[in-house]
ZADO-1210 file (C-alpha; in nm, 4 decimals, padded with zeros to 6 digits):
<atoms>
<atom x="00.6787" y="-02.9744" z="-01.6263" code="MET" pos="1"/>
<atom x="00.6385" y="-02.7609" z="-01.3084" code="SER" pos="2"/>
<atom x="00.2550" y="-02.5778" z="-01.2622" code="GLN" pos="3"/>
<atom x="00.3058" y="-02.2084" z="-01.1906" code="LEU" pos="4"/>
<atom x="00.0980" y="-02.0881" z="-00.8677" code="PRO" pos="5"/>
<atom x="-00.2464" y="-01.9933" z="-00.9400" code="GLU" pos="6"/>
<atom x="-00.2098" y="-01.5790" z="-00.8443" code="LEU" pos="7"/>
<atom x="-00.5403" y="-01.4345" z="-00.6724" code="ASP" pos="8"/>
<atom x="-00.4428" y="-01.0734" z="-00.7065" code="TYR" pos="9"/>
<atom x="-00.2188" y="-00.8577" z="-00.9533" code="THR" pos="10"/>
<atom x="-00.0791" y="-00.5683" z="-01.0142" code="ALA" pos="11"/>
<atom x="-00.3951" y="-00.4616" z="-01.1990" code="ALA" pos="12"/>
<atom x="-00.6377" y="-00.5373" z="-00.8952" code="CYS" pos="13"/>
<atom x="-00.9546" y="-00.3796" z="-00.7379" code="ALA" pos="14"/>
<atom x="-00.8713" y="-00.1643" z="-00.4221" code="CYS" pos="15"/>
<atom x="-01.1247" y="-00.1224" z="-00.0676" code="GLU" pos="16"/>
<atom x="-01.2404" y="00.2471" z="-00.3251" code="SER" pos="17"/>
<atom x="-01.3673" y="00.0206" z="-00.6443" code="GLY" pos="18"/>
<atom x="-01.1022" y="00.1757" z="-00.8322" code="LEU" pos="19"/>
<atom x="-00.8298" y="-00.0312" z="-01.0012" code="MET" pos="20"/>
<atom x="-00.4937" y="-00.0545" z="-00.8454" code="CYS" pos="21"/>
<atom x="-00.1709" y="-00.0701" z="-00.9966" code="ALA" pos="22"/>
<atom x="00.0173" y="-00.0494" z="-00.6522" code="ASP" pos="23"/>
<atom x="00.2834" y="-00.2891" z="-00.5802" code="ILE" pos="24"/>
<atom x="00.3693" y="-00.1932" z="-00.2522" code="ARG" pos="25"/>
<atom x="00.3504" y="-00.4346" z="00.0348" code="PRO" pos="26"/>
<atom x="00.0089" y="-00.5334" z="00.0685" code="GLY" pos="27"/>
<atom x="-00.1065" y="-00.4314" z="-00.2400" code="HIS" pos="28"/>
<atom x="-00.0473" y="-00.6475" z="-00.5843" code="GLY" pos="29"/>
<atom x="00.1659" y="-00.8909" z="-00.6406" code="LEU" pos="30"/>
<atom x="00.3931" y="-00.8334" z="-00.9305" code="HIS" pos="31"/>
<atom x="00.5702" y="-01.0749" z="-01.1241" code="ALA" pos="32"/>
<atom x="00.9090" y="-00.9938" z="-01.0326" code="LEU" pos="33"/>
<atom x="00.8466" y="-01.0274" z="-00.6611" code="GLN" pos="34"/>
<atom x="00.6936" y="-01.3800" z="-00.6674" code="LEU" pos="35"/>
<atom x="01.0102" y="-01.4508" z="-00.9395" code="ARG" pos="36"/>
<atom x="01.2918" y="-01.3053" z="-00.6872" code="LEU" pos="37"/>
<atom x="01.1036" y="-01.4547" z="-00.3826" code="ALA" pos="38"/>
<atom x="01.0801" y="-01.8725" z="-00.6072" code="ALA" pos="39"/>
<atom x="01.4740" y="-01.7643" z="-00.6526" code="ALA" pos="40"/>
<atom x="01.5356" y="-01.7577" z="-00.2900" code="THR" pos="41"/>
<atom x="01.4219" y="-02.0349" z="-00.1225" code="PRO" pos="42"/>
<atom x="01.5822" y="-01.9837" z="00.1501" code="SER" pos="43"/>
<atom x="01.4409" y="-01.6961" z="00.3059" code="ARG" pos="44"/>
<atom x="01.0480" y="-01.9040" z="00.3108" code="TRP" pos="45"/>
<atom x="00.9416" y="-01.9738" z="00.6716" code="GLN" pos="46"/>
<atom x="00.6183" y="-02.1781" z="00.7364" code="ASP" pos="47"/>
<atom x="00.3848" y="-02.0755" z="00.9452" code="ALA" pos="48"/>
<atom x="00.0076" y="-02.1652" z="01.0495" code="ILE" pos="49"/>
<atom x="-00.2731" y="-01.9074" z="01.0512" code="ILE" pos="50"/>
<atom x="-00.4139" y="-01.8630" z="01.3857" code="VAL" pos="51"/>
<atom x="-00.6516" y="-01.5507" z="01.3884" code="GLY" pos="52"/>
<atom x="-00.7893" y="-01.2872" z="01.1927" code="GLU" pos="53"/>
<atom x="-00.9123" y="-00.9725" z="01.2528" code="ARG" pos="54"/>
<atom x="-01.0280" y="-00.6762" z="01.1280" code="ASP" pos="55"/>
<atom x="-00.9090" y="-00.7820" z="00.7537" code="GLY" pos="56"/>
<atom x="-00.5798" y="-00.8948" z="00.9169" code="TRP" pos="57"/>
<atom x="-00.4756" y="-01.2659" z="00.9914" code="ILE" pos="58"/>
<atom x="-00.1959" y="-01.3853" z="01.2221" code="ASP" pos="59"/>
<atom x="00.0351" y="-01.6810" z="01.1705" code="VAL" pos="60"/>
<atom x="00.2694" y="-01.8270" z="01.4157" code="ALA" pos="61"/>
<atom x="00.5444" y="-01.9252" z="01.2746" code="THR" pos="62"/>
<atom x="00.7695" y="-02.1726" z="01.3414" code="LEU" pos="63"/>
<atom x="01.0156" y="-02.0071" z="01.5190" code="ASP" pos="64"/>
<atom x="00.7288" y="-01.9290" z="01.7745" code="GLY" pos="65"/>
<atom x="00.7457" y="-01.5677" z="01.6713" code="SER" pos="66"/>
<atom x="00.3612" y="-01.4072" z="01.5490" code="VAL" pos="67"/>
<atom x="00.3819" y="-01.2057" z="01.2578" code="VAL" pos="68"/>
<atom x="-00.0340" y="-01.0137" z="01.1429" code="SER" pos="69"/>
<atom x="-00.0667" y="-00.9786" z="00.7564" code="LEU" pos="70"/>
<atom x="-00.2374" y="-00.7364" z="00.5509" code="TRP" pos="71"/>
<atom x="-00.3282" y="-00.7181" z="00.1943" code="ASN" pos="72"/>
<atom x="-00.6090" y="-00.5344" z="00.0447" code="HIS" pos="73"/>
<atom x="-00.7932" y="-00.7458" z="-00.0799" code="GLY" pos="74"/>
<atom x="-00.8478" y="-00.8726" z="00.2397" code="ASP" pos="75"/>
<atom x="-00.6795" y="-01.2548" z="00.3168" code="LEU" pos="76"/>
<atom x="-00.9406" y="-01.3226" z="00.5975" code="THR" pos="77"/>
<atom x="-01.1726" y="-01.4207" z="00.2949" code="GLU" pos="78"/>
<atom x="-00.8660" y="-01.6552" z="00.1472" code="SER" pos="79"/>
<atom x="-00.7668" y="-01.8475" z="00.4259" code="VAL" pos="80"/>
<atom x="-00.9157" y="-02.0031" z="00.7377" code="THR" pos="81"/>
<atom x="-00.7597" y="-02.0341" z="01.0896" code="ALA" pos="82"/>
<atom x="-00.5320" y="-02.3511" z="01.0717" code="GLY" pos="83"/>
<atom x="-00.4145" y="-02.3110" z="00.7336" code="GLU" pos="84"/>
<atom x="-00.0352" y="-02.4156" z="00.6764" code="PRO" pos="85"/>
<atom x="00.1275" y="-02.1325" z="00.4813" code="VAL" pos="86"/>
<atom x="00.4641" y="-01.9895" z="00.4207" code="ALA" pos="87"/>
<atom x="00.6000" y="-01.6754" z="00.4440" code="LEU" pos="88"/>
<atom x="00.8644" y="-01.4885" z="00.2628" code="HIS" pos="89"/>
<atom x="01.0461" y="-01.2646" z="00.4352" code="THR" pos="90"/>
<atom x="01.2618" y="-01.0330" z="00.1937" code="MET" pos="91"/>
<atom x="01.0103" y="-00.9918" z="-00.0708" code="TYR" pos="92"/>
<atom x="00.6778" y="-01.0315" z="00.1666" code="ASN" pos="93"/>
<atom x="00.4421" y="-01.2954" z="00.0091" code="VAL" pos="94"/>
<atom x="00.1921" y="-01.5189" z="00.1296" code="LEU" pos="95"/>
<atom x="00.1760" y="-01.8618" z="-00.0137" code="ALA" pos="96"/>
<atom x="-00.0948" y="-02.0378" z="00.0651" code="ALA" pos="97"/>
<atom x="-00.1499" y="-02.3532" z="-00.1322" code="GLY" pos="98"/>
<atom x="-00.0848" y="-02.2818" z="-00.5024" code="PRO" pos="99"/>
<atom x="-00.2124" y="-01.9540" z="-00.4173" code="ARG" pos="100"/>
<atom x="00.0391" y="-01.5923" z="-00.3108" code="ARG" pos="101"/>
<atom x="-00.0088" y="-01.2991" z="-00.2259" code="PHE" pos="102"/>
<atom x="00.1914" y="-00.9908" z="-00.1615" code="ASN" pos="103"/>
<atom x="00.1357" y="-00.9219" z="00.2006" code="VAL" pos="104"/>
<atom x="00.2164" y="-00.6214" z="00.4778" code="LEU" pos="105"/>
<atom x="00.3487" y="-00.7488" z="00.7123" code="ALA" pos="106"/>
<atom x="00.3815" y="-00.6515" z="01.1628" code="SER" pos="107"/>
<atom x="00.4896" y="-00.7932" z="01.4448" code="ALA" pos="108"/>
<atom x="00.1614" y="-00.9436" z="01.6400" code="ALA" pos="109"/>
</atoms>
């Protein structure tokens, strides 16, 4: 039986204001359907390495040489470190870091 990934942030998570957040837009809570769709489309995952962080954003370098900045309102800089291998699902905005999954907002660096 396969092990389910850990969800550090769910649809009901704390926003910067300290209020409960039910927002599932990119960069907010990770919805179970979003996670399931990402798992069902394995060809859209890109392997990457964390290469930097700034102002709550992290930069990842994909194996094709592009650099993408990622944001999550839970501050990803507290959850991942430079040099860590990750995977980015480009269609459903999911960042996989080991068993952890995050909903991310992506922007070209």
